[in-house]
ROPA-925365 format. One record per residue (C-alpha): residue number from 0; residue in one letter; x, z, y. Coordinates in Angstrom, 3 decimals. Layout:
! ROPA-925365
+------+------+----------+----------+----------+
! resi ! resn !        x !        z !        y !
+------+------+----------+----------+----------+
!  NUM !    A !        X !        Z !        Y !
...
+------+------+----------+----------+----------+
! end
This chain:
! ROPA-925365
+------+------+----------+----------+----------+
! resi ! resn !        x !        z !        y !
+------+------+----------+----------+----------+
!    0 !    X !  -69.190 !  -35.830 !  -53.856 !
!    1 !    X !  -65.461 !  -36.249 !  -53.150 !
!    2 !    X !  -66.082 !  -35.636 !  -49.453 !
!    3 !    X !  -67.826 !  -32.379 !  -50.290 !
!    4 !    X !  -64.950 !  -31.213 !  -52.536 !
!    5 !    X !  -62.390 !  -32.038 !  -49.823 !
!    6 !    X !  -64.320 !  -30.011 !  -47.275 !
!    7 !    X !  -64.521 !  -27.023 !  -49.637 !
!    8 !    X !  -60.758 !  -27.182 !  -50.350 !
!    9 !    X !  -59.949 !  -27.426 !  -46.609 !
!   10 !    X !  -62.112 !  -24.402 !  -45.902 !
!   11 !    X !  -60.387 !  -22.384 !  -48.619 !
!   12 !    X !  -56.944 !  -23.293 !  -47.204 !
!   13 !    X !  -57.931 !  -22.231 !  -43.675 !
!   14 !    X !  -59.331 !  -18.963 !  -45.000 !
!   15 !    X !  -56.118 !  -18.263 !  -46.959 !
!   16 !    X !  -53.922 !  -18.958 !  -43.940 !
!   17 !    X !  -56.079 !  -16.718 !  -41.759 !
!   18 !    X !  -55.899 !  -13.908 !  -44.323 !
!   19 !    X !  -52.090 !  -14.169 !  -44.541 !
!   20 !    X !  -51.781 !  -14.171 !  -40.737 !
!   21 !    X !  -54.035 !  -11.127 !  -40.500 !
!   22 !    X !  -52.005 !   -9.258 !  -43.120 !
!   23 !    X !  -48.611 !  -10.078 !  -41.460 !
!   24 !    X !  -47.059 !   -7.103 !  -39.564 !
!   25 !    X !  -46.809 !   -7.410 !  -35.778 !
!   26 !    X !  -43.332 !   -8.250 !  -34.359 !
!   27 !    X !  -41.041 !   -5.294 !  -33.649 !
!   28 !    X !  -41.049 !   -3.988 !  -30.083 !
!   29 !    X !  -38.324 !   -5.466 !  -27.880 !
!   30 !    X !  -36.307 !   -2.707 !  -26.190 !
!   31 !    X !  -33.220 !   -2.221 !  -24.027 !
!   32 !    X !  -30.897 !    0.630 !  -24.937 !
!   33 !    X !  -28.138 !    2.649 !  -23.275 !
!   34 !    X !  -25.531 !    4.988 !  -24.746 !
!   35 !    X !  -25.546 !    8.754 !  -24.667 !
!   36 !    X !  -22.414 !    9.748 !  -22.735 !
!   37 !    X !  -20.437 !   12.878 !  -22.021 !
!   38 !    X !  -19.289 !   13.289 !  -18.434 !
!   39 !    X !  -17.985 !   15.784 !  -15.919 !
!   40 !    X !  -20.950 !   16.308 !  -13.606 !
!   41 !    X !  -22.179 !   18.634 !  -10.880 !
!   42 !    X !  -25.543 !   19.148 !   -9.269 !
!   43 !    X !  -25.913 !   17.050 !   -6.124 !
!   44 !    X !  -27.456 !   17.910 !   -2.747 !
!   45 !    X !  -28.363 !   15.407 !   -0.043 !
!   46 !    X !  -27.311 !   16.175 !    3.526 !
!   47 !    X !  -27.947 !   14.110 !    6.678 !
!   48 !    X !  -25.010 !   12.426 !    8.380 !
!   49 !    X !  -24.101 !   10.063 !   11.199 !
!   50 !    X !  -21.681 !    7.143 !   11.278 !
!   51 !    X !  -18.940 !    7.798 !   13.849 !
!   52 !    X !  -15.612 !    6.263 !   14.817 !
!   53 !    X !  -12.342 !    8.104 !   14.359 !
!   54 !    X !  -11.187 !    6.617 !   17.664 !
!   55 !    X !  -13.750 !    7.110 !   20.419 !
!   56 !    X !  -12.070 !    7.830 !   23.757 !
!   57 !    X !  -13.181 !    8.252 !   27.358 !
!   58 !    X !  -10.163 !    7.036 !   29.279 !
!   59 !    X !   -8.926 !    8.041 !   32.719 !
!   60 !    X !   -6.129 !    6.708 !   34.903 !
!   61 !    X !   -3.124 !    9.020 !   35.325 !
!   62 !    X !   -2.818 !    8.113 !   39.003 !
!   63 !    X !   -5.435 !    7.681 !   41.702 !
!   64 !    X !   -6.205 !    4.461 !   43.530 !
!   65 !    X !   -8.642 !    1.669 !   44.262 !
!   66 !    X !   -9.688 !   -0.341 !   41.199 !
!   67 !    X !   -8.468 !   -3.927 !   41.423 !
!   68 !    X !   -9.678 !   -5.114 !   38.002 !
!   69 !    X !  -11.496 !   -3.565 !   35.024 !
!   70 !    X !  -12.489 !   -4.910 !   31.586 !
!   71 !    X !  -16.103 !   -5.804 !   30.886 !
!   72 !    X !  -18.414 !   -3.959 !   28.495 !
!   73 !    X !  -18.178 !   -5.676 !   25.108 !
!   74 !    X !  -14.587 !   -6.855 !   25.555 !
!   75 !    X !  -12.541 !   -6.534 !   22.371 !
!   76 !    X !   -8.992 !   -5.422 !   23.116 !
!   77 !    X !   -5.834 !   -4.745 !   21.147 !
!   78 !    X !   -3.561 !   -1.751 !   21.444 !
!   79 !    X !   -1.431 !   -2.111 !   24.574 !
!   80 !    X !   -3.746 !   -4.543 !   26.395 !
!   81 !    X !   -4.435 !   -3.799 !   30.079 !
!   82 !    X !   -8.077 !   -2.739 !   30.495 !
!   83 !    X !   -7.949 !   -1.484 !   34.106 !
!   84 !    X !   -5.658 !   -2.244 !   37.051 !
!   85 !    X !   -5.297 !   -0.202 !   40.254 !
!   86 !    X !   -4.119 !   -1.539 !   43.597 !
!   87 !    X !   -0.385 !   -0.726 !   43.688 !
!   88 !    X !    0.614 !   -2.109 !   47.110 !
!   89 !    X !    1.636 !    1.288 !   48.554 !
!   90 !    X !    3.599 !    2.216 !   45.453 !
!   91 !    X !    5.436 !   -1.126 !   45.653 !
!   92 !    X !    6.558 !   -0.224 !   49.188 !
!   93 !    X !    7.624 !    3.239 !   48.085 !
!   94 !    X !    9.618 !    1.683 !   45.265 !
!   95 !    X !   11.454 !   -0.616 !   47.705 !
!   96 !    X !   12.235 !    2.332 !   49.958 !
!   97 !    X !   13.499 !    4.401 !   47.010 !
!   98 !    X !   15.644 !    1.450 !   45.870 !
!   99 !    X !   17.226 !    1.261 !   49.332 !
!  100 !    X !   17.933 !    5.004 !   49.341 !
!  101 !    X !   19.606 !    4.834 !   45.932 !
!  102 !    X !   21.777 !    1.896 !   47.050 !
!  103 !    X !   22.780 !    3.738 !   50.223 !
!  104 !    X !   23.750 !    6.874 !   48.322 !
!  105 !    X !   25.696 !    4.870 !   45.730 !
!  106 !    X !   27.739 !    3.365 !   48.589 !
!  107 !    X !   28.414 !    6.831 !   50.059 !
!  108 !    X !   29.495 !    8.235 !   46.671 !
!  109 !    X !   31.866 !    5.300 !   46.139 !
!  110 !    X !   33.373 !    5.818 !   49.616 !
!  111 !    X !   33.907 !    9.553 !   49.068 !
!  112 !    X !   35.550 !    8.892 !   45.706 !
!  113 !    X !   38.077 !    6.513 !   47.310 !
!  114 !    X !   38.826 !    9.027 !   50.075 !
!  115 !    X !   39.335 !   11.760 !   47.496 !
!  116 !    X !   41.704 !    9.568 !   45.487 !
!  117 !    X !   43.811 !    8.842 !   48.587 !
!  118 !    X !   44.097 !   12.543 !   49.398 !
!  119 !    X !   45.119 !   13.308 !   45.845 !
!  120 !    X !   47.883 !   10.663 !   46.024 !
!  121 !    X !   49.319 !   12.330 !   49.126 !
!  122 !    X !   49.882 !   15.423 !   47.065 !
!  123 !    X !   51.635 !   18.199 !   48.994 !
!  124 !    X !   51.421 !   16.177 !   52.213 !
!  125 !    X !   47.625 !   16.509 !   52.174 !
!  126 !    X !   46.076 !   19.701 !   53.455 !
!  127 !    X !   44.322 !   21.601 !   50.668 !
!  128 !    X !   41.391 !   22.330 !   52.957 !
!  129 !    X !   40.839 !   18.615 !   53.553 !
!  130 !    X !   40.903 !   17.918 !   49.811 !
!  131 !    X !   38.457 !   20.747 !   49.065 !
!  132 !    X !   36.105 !   19.540 !   51.769 !
!  133 !    X !   36.205 !   15.986 !   50.433 !
!  134 !    X !   35.423 !   17.195 !   46.888 !
!  135 !    X !   32.463 !   19.219 !   48.200 !
!  136 !    X !   31.156 !   16.204 !   50.126 !
!  137 !    X !   31.442 !   14.062 !   46.980 !
!  138 !    X !   29.608 !   16.622 !   44.834 !
!  139 !    X !   26.759 !   16.862 !   47.354 !
!  140 !    X !   26.534 !   13.079 !   47.613 !
!  141 !    X !   26.334 !   12.772 !   43.813 !
!  142 !    X !   23.502 !   15.338 !   43.763 !
!  143 !    X !   21.656 !   13.433 !   46.486 !
!  144 !    X !   22.081 !   10.227 !   44.464 !
!  145 !    X !   20.693 !   11.912 !   41.332 !
!  146 !    X !   17.635 !   13.165 !   43.225 !
!  147 !    X !   17.052 !    9.718 !   44.711 !
!  148 !    X !   17.268 !    8.125 !   41.247 !
!  149 !    X !   14.745 !   10.653 !   39.885 !
!  150 !    X !   12.403 !    9.842 !   42.776 !
!  151 !    X !   12.751 !    6.126 !   42.006 !
!  152 !    X !   11.981 !    6.719 !   38.317 !
!  153 !    X !    8.907 !    8.738 !   39.278 !
!  154 !    X !    7.636 !    5.904 !   41.473 !
!  155 !    X !    8.311 !    3.360 !   38.728 !
!  156 !    X !    6.364 !    5.534 !   36.276 !
!  157 !    X !    3.460 !    5.766 !   38.736 !
!  158 !    X !    3.541 !    1.983 !   39.095 !
!  159 !    X !    3.332 !    1.602 !   35.332 !
!  160 !    X !    0.388 !    4.029 !   35.255 !
!  161 !    X !   -1.611 !    1.853 !   37.657 !
!  162 !    X !   -2.269 !   -0.330 !   34.603 !
!  163 !    X !   -4.483 !    1.486 !   32.104 !
!  164 !    X !   -3.671 !    0.203 !   28.613 !
!  165 !    X !   -5.741 !    0.447 !   25.431 !
!  166 !    X !   -4.370 !    3.226 !   23.173 !
!  167 !    X !   -5.828 !    1.526 !   20.062 !
!  168 !    X !   -7.676 !   -1.604 !   18.942 !
!  169 !    X !  -11.285 !   -1.320 !   20.026 !
!  170 !    X !  -14.257 !   -2.462 !   22.065 !
!  171 !    X !  -15.171 !   -1.400 !   25.602 !
!  172 !    X !  -18.634 !    0.153 !   25.194 !
!  173 !    X !  -19.100 !    1.818 !   28.609 !
!  174 !    X !  -17.694 !    1.300 !   32.085 !
!  175 !    X !  -18.022 !    4.160 !   34.581 !
!  176 !    X !  -16.100 !    2.562 !   37.492 !
!  177 !    X !  -16.430 !   -0.814 !   39.182 !
!  178 !    X !  -13.991 !   -3.034 !   41.059 !
!  179 !    X !  -13.390 !   -1.685 !   44.588 !
!  180 !    X !  -14.234 !    1.919 !   43.752 !
!  181 !    X !  -11.687 !    4.696 !   44.139 !
!  182 !    X !  -10.642 !    6.214 !   40.827 !
!  183 !    X !   -9.410 !    9.791 !   40.686 !
!  184 !    X !   -6.864 !   10.645 !   38.018 !
!  185 !    X !   -9.313 !   13.110 !   36.406 !
!  186 !    X !  -12.363 !   10.816 !   36.453 !
!  187 !    X !  -13.452 !    8.877 !   33.346 !
!  188 !    X !  -13.246 !    5.131 !   33.941 !
!  189 !    X !  -13.920 !    3.529 !   30.529 !
!  190 !    X !  -15.086 !    4.374 !   27.044 !
!  191 !    X !  -13.188 !    2.598 !   24.251 !
!  192 !    X !  -14.377 !    2.747 !   20.624 !
!  193 !    X !  -12.814 !    1.376 !   17.447 !
!  194 !    X !  -15.441 !   -0.424 !   15.371 !
!  195 !    X !  -13.194 !   -0.566 !   12.303 !
!  196 !    X !  -11.998 !    3.018 !   11.699 !
!  197 !    X !  -15.333 !    4.500 !   10.680 !
!  198 !    X !  -16.389 !    7.645 !    8.868 !
!  199 !    X !  -19.499 !    9.731 !    8.291 !
!  200 !    X !  -19.854 !   13.088 !    9.992 !
!  201 !    X !  -22.212 !   15.482 !    8.217 !
!  202 !    X !  -22.974 !   19.194 !    8.152 !
!  203 !    X !  -23.264 !   20.877 !    4.771 !
!  204 !    X !  -24.298 !   24.429 !    3.849 !
!  205 !    X !  -21.251 !   26.664 !    4.064 !
!  206 !    X !  -21.831 !   28.062 !    0.563 !
!  207 !    X !  -21.138 !   24.600 !   -0.903 !
!  208 !    X !  -17.528 !   24.706 !    0.312 !
!  209 !    X !  -16.256 !   26.049 !   -3.029 !
!  210 !    X !  -17.739 !   23.086 !   -4.941 !
!  211 !    X !  -16.252 !   20.284 !   -2.807 !
!  212 !    X !  -12.662 !   19.205 !   -2.195 !
!  213 !    X !  -10.819 !   16.555 !   -0.209 !
!  214 !    X !  -10.737 !   13.342 !   -2.262 !
!  215 !    X !  -13.934 !   14.089 !   -4.223 !
!  216 !    X !  -16.203 !   11.094 !   -4.751 !
!  217 !    X !  -19.497 !   11.046 !   -2.871 !
!  218 !    X !  -22.207 !    8.477 !   -2.304 !
!  219 !    X !  -23.590 !    7.437 !    1.075 !
!  220 !    X !  -27.181 !    6.179 !    1.232 !
!  221 !    X !  -28.187 !    4.008 !    4.180 !
!  222 !    X !  -31.630 !    2.434 !    3.820 !
!  223 !    X !  -31.237 !    0.437 !    0.591 !
!  224 !    X !  -27.426 !    0.432 !    0.627 !
!  225 !    X !  -25.333 !    2.703 !   -1.571 !
!  226 !    X !  -21.670 !    3.162 !   -0.678 !
!  227 !    X !  -19.228 !    5.011 !   -2.912 !
!  228 !    X !  -16.570 !    6.825 !   -0.924 !
!  229 !    X !  -14.491 !   10.012 !   -0.834 !
!  230 !    X !  -14.354 !   13.161 !    1.253 !
!  231 !    X !  -11.632 !   12.776 !    3.895 !
!  232 !    X !  -11.836 !   16.217 !    5.466 !
!  233 !    X !  -13.617 !   19.539 !    5.089 !
!  234 !    X !  -13.832 !   22.005 !    7.971 !
!  235 !    X !  -15.126 !   25.235 !    6.376 !
!  236 !    X !  -15.854 !   26.965 !    9.669 !
!  237 !    X !  -19.465 !   27.727 !   10.503 !
!  238 !    X !  -21.307 !   29.877 !   12.998 !
!  239 !    X !  -23.823 !   32.649 !   12.546 !
!  240 !    X !  -26.746 !   30.390 !   13.423 !
!  241 !    X !  -26.145 !   27.170 !   11.510 !
!  242 !    X !  -24.120 !   28.508 !    8.544 !
!  243 !    X !  -22.860 !   24.969 !    8.010 !
!  244 !    X !  -19.481 !   23.298 !    7.709 !
!  245 !    X !  -18.431 !   19.847 !    8.883 !
!  246 !    X !  -17.734 !   17.175 !    6.284 !
!  247 !    X !  -15.986 !   13.885 !    7.067 !
!  248 !    X !  -16.414 !   10.993 !    4.603 !
!  249 !    X !  -14.202 !    7.909 !    4.764 !
!  250 !    X !  -15.788 !    4.537 !    5.602 !
!  251 !    X !  -12.577 !    2.546 !    6.074 !
!  252 !    X !  -13.638 !   -0.379 !    3.857 !
!  253 !    X !  -17.215 !   -0.635 !    5.138 !
!  254 !    X !  -18.863 !   -1.612 !    8.389 !
!  255 !    X !  -21.991 !    0.183 !    9.591 !
!  256 !    X !  -23.310 !    0.483 !   13.152 !
!  257 !    X !  -21.902 !    3.560 !   14.855 !
!  258 !    X !  -24.640 !    6.128 !   15.260 !
!  259 !    X !  -26.509 !    5.056 !   12.111 !
!  260 !    X !  -28.316 !    7.827 !   10.249 !
!  261 !    X !  -27.223 !    8.151 !    6.616 !
!  262 !    X !  -27.502 !   10.628 !    3.759 !
!  263 !    X !  -24.543 !   11.941 !    1.791 !
!  264 !    X !  -24.513 !   13.487 !   -1.686 !
!  265 !    X !  -22.237 !   16.489 !   -2.146 !
!  266 !    X !  -21.767 !   18.859 !   -5.051 !
!  267 !    X !  -23.856 !   22.039 !   -4.913 !
!  268 !    X !  -22.659 !   23.551 !   -8.209 !
!  269 !    X !  -19.551 !   23.810 !  -10.332 !
!  270 !    X !  -18.722 !   20.651 !  -12.276 !
!  271 !    X !  -19.054 !   20.858 !  -16.055 !
!  272 !    X !  -19.037 !   18.703 !  -19.179 !
!  273 !    X !  -22.498 !   17.576 !  -20.255 !
!  274 !    X !  -24.342 !   14.973 !  -22.295 !
!  275 !    X !  -26.039 !   12.440 !  -20.039 !
!  276 !    X !  -28.591 !    9.668 !  -20.507 !
!  277 !    X !  -30.047 !    7.124 !  -18.120 !
!  278 !    X !  -33.014 !    8.537 !  -16.200 !
!  279 !    X !  -35.247 !    5.767 !  -17.577 !
!  280 !    X !  -34.686 !    7.086 !  -21.091 !
!  281 !    X !  -36.760 !   10.231 !  -20.428 !
!  282 !    X !  -40.388 !   10.159 !  -21.571 !
!  283 !    X !  -42.389 !   12.894 !  -19.867 !
!  284 !    X !  -45.432 !   14.328 !  -21.620 !
!  285 !    X !  -47.484 !   17.413 !  -20.896 !
!  286 !    X !  -46.113 !   19.334 !  -23.875 !
!  287 !    X !  -42.549 !   17.996 !  -24.040 !
!  288 !    X !  -39.826 !   15.690 !  -22.713 !
!  289 !    X !  -38.182 !   13.381 !  -25.223 !
!  290 !    X !  -36.003 !   10.299 !  -25.645 !
!  291 !    X !  -36.265 !    7.484 !  -28.177 !
!  292 !    X !  -33.076 !    7.270 !  -30.274 !
!  293 !    X !  -32.393 !    4.038 !  -32.227 !
!  294 !    X !  -30.430 !    4.323 !  -35.479 !
!  295 !    X !  -28.295 !    1.687 !  -37.219 !
!  296 !    X !  -31.347 !    0.300 !  -39.087 !
!  297 !    X !  -33.181 !   -0.185 !  -35.750 !
!  298 !    X !  -35.611 !    2.638 !  -36.465 !
!  299 !    X !  -36.882 !    4.755 !  -33.596 !
!  300 !    X !  -36.734 !    8.547 !  -33.585 !
!  301 !    X !  -38.225 !   10.741 !  -30.887 !
!  302 !    X !  -35.839 !   13.568 !  -29.926 !
!  303 !    X !  -37.007 !   16.403 !  -27.694 !
!  304 !    X !  -34.606 !   17.214 !  -24.834 !
!  305 !    X !  -34.336 !   19.577 !  -21.891 !
!  306 !    X !  -33.298 !   17.769 !  -18.662 !
!  307 !    X !  -30.765 !   19.304 !  -16.307 !
!  308 !    X !  -28.786 !   18.177 !  -13.250 !
!  309 !    X !  -29.035 !   14.608 !  -12.005 !
!  310 !    X !  -25.848 !   12.585 !  -11.619 !
!  311 !    X !  -26.256 !    9.123 !  -10.043 !
!  312 !    X !  -28.803 !    7.249 !  -12.211 !
!  313 !    X !  -27.961 !    9.545 !  -15.117 !
!  314 !    X !  -29.266 !   12.980 !  -15.959 !
!  315 !    X !  -27.934 !   15.876 !  -17.972 !
!  316 !    X !  -29.842 !   16.609 !  -21.196 !
!  317 !    X !  -29.572 !   19.151 !  -23.972 !
!  318 !    X !  -31.003 !   18.539 !  -27.431 !
!  319 !    X !  -30.194 !   17.062 !  -30.825 !
!  320 !    X !  -28.095 !   14.198 !  -29.403 !
!  321 !    X !  -24.561 !   12.967 !  -29.940 !
!  322 !    X !  -22.187 !   10.915 !  -27.810 !
!  323 !    X !  -22.503 !    7.205 !  -28.569 !
!  324 !    X !  -26.102 !    7.272 !  -29.809 !
!  325 !    X !  -28.367 !    4.627 !  -28.305 !
!  326 !    X !  -31.501 !    5.612 !  -26.418 !
!  327 !    X !  -34.241 !    3.286 !  -25.200 !
!  328 !    X !  -34.408 !    2.739 !  -21.441 !
!  329 !    X !  -36.816 !   -0.254 !  -21.385 !
!  330 !    X !  -39.871 !   -0.643 !  -23.579 !
!  331 !    X !  -40.086 !    3.027 !  -24.646 !
!  332 !    X !  -43.521 !    3.856 !  -23.195 !
!  333 !    X !  -45.586 !    3.114 !  -26.323 !
!  334 !    X !  -42.959 !    3.487 !  -29.061 !
!  335 !    X !  -43.989 !    5.574 !  -32.061 !
!  336 !    X !  -41.731 !    7.793 !  -34.117 !
!  337 !    X !  -40.237 !    5.739 !  -36.980 !
!  338 !    X !  -41.198 !    2.386 !  -35.487 !
!  339 !    X !  -38.935 !   -0.643 !  -35.948 !
!  340 !    X !  -37.514 !   -2.239 !  -32.785 !
!  341 !    X !  -35.617 !   -5.302 !  -31.658 !
!  342 !    X !  -32.697 !   -4.977 !  -29.272 !
!  343 !    X !  -32.483 !   -6.942 !  -26.070 !
!  344 !    X !  -29.130 !   -7.576 !  -24.364 !
!  345 !    X !  -28.338 !   -4.220 !  -22.691 !
!  346 !    X !  -28.118 !   -3.891 !  -18.949 !
!  347 !    X !  -24.671 !   -3.714 !  -17.394 !
!  348 !    X !  -24.011 !    0.019 !  -16.827 !
!  349 !    X !  -24.099 !    0.881 !  -13.125 !
!  350 !    X !  -23.663 !    4.348 !  -11.738 !
!  351 !    X !  -26.007 !    4.294 !   -8.769 !
!  352 !    X !  -27.812 !    7.117 !   -7.096 !
!  353 !    X !  -31.510 !    7.744 !   -7.347 !
!  354 !    X !  -32.457 !    9.207 !   -3.985 !
!  355 !    X !  -35.212 !   11.772 !   -3.731 !
!  356 !    X !  -37.671 !   10.611 !   -1.122 !
+------+------+----------+----------+----------+
! end
């Protein structure tokens, strides 16, 4: 009998617990929120670009001659390093000959000066014609000496030019002449490229010139990489066919392979103040677009909005919103109006671009 009563009591307890559990409300939905912000934004347009170097030179020797030595493709050089050397044997001989001529003329000028001084000391005893002739000889000798010194300097300059030196830090990427070949002064011998001083070269529609300025922030997209940079130069000169202008974007603090294809975001409208929310806050339905706003009591309210221009991972919206309100960006898909929520630690705010594929 006691066993039967115990079984009945146990069954009643289990039934009571089950009823309580069934009547308990489900846990509040866990969500991640982000603030409504007000920012200065402008509509963005993506344009294709290419990574280039600011220093990309095809170098020639300033004098002609047979190549004695030339740097290898791939050699990294510093500014001032010799990257090509011409045979200078003939110029060395010409320099020695010019040196001898200068020495000879210096001796003649010194001799004529002493003779002139002796004639001047004789005073009235010296014939004026002899003195005038000596002064003329000295003047001509000094002119000959000056010309000889100029010729020597020219030869020394040509000797210096037989060594082609790097005009900047860079890497030899092409070699058009080999050892033993004759190099003309107008013929390209080497291509030297700086792998550090990089920038992006892009062509933008000419009508966007009024919306962009030197120093404006832009974003470069290369595969999965996003690089924030600034406009270094704008060249608002187009032609009747392309109707585009050249844009140069600084890449000084980043390293990308030269020639890489990238995309650059530039402004295509006037900047203006606007309320913005994270793109993930928008809930798109057939009849409306809305966001879920969480109040101080953790109640959800659906607010209809009209989306506008995109700005990084944020988007302009107009509607019954205020700066500082919190909108749901994770867990909003099945939220109902008036539903209670629980807040998860918010994501660190990051202004990154969402690229249209």
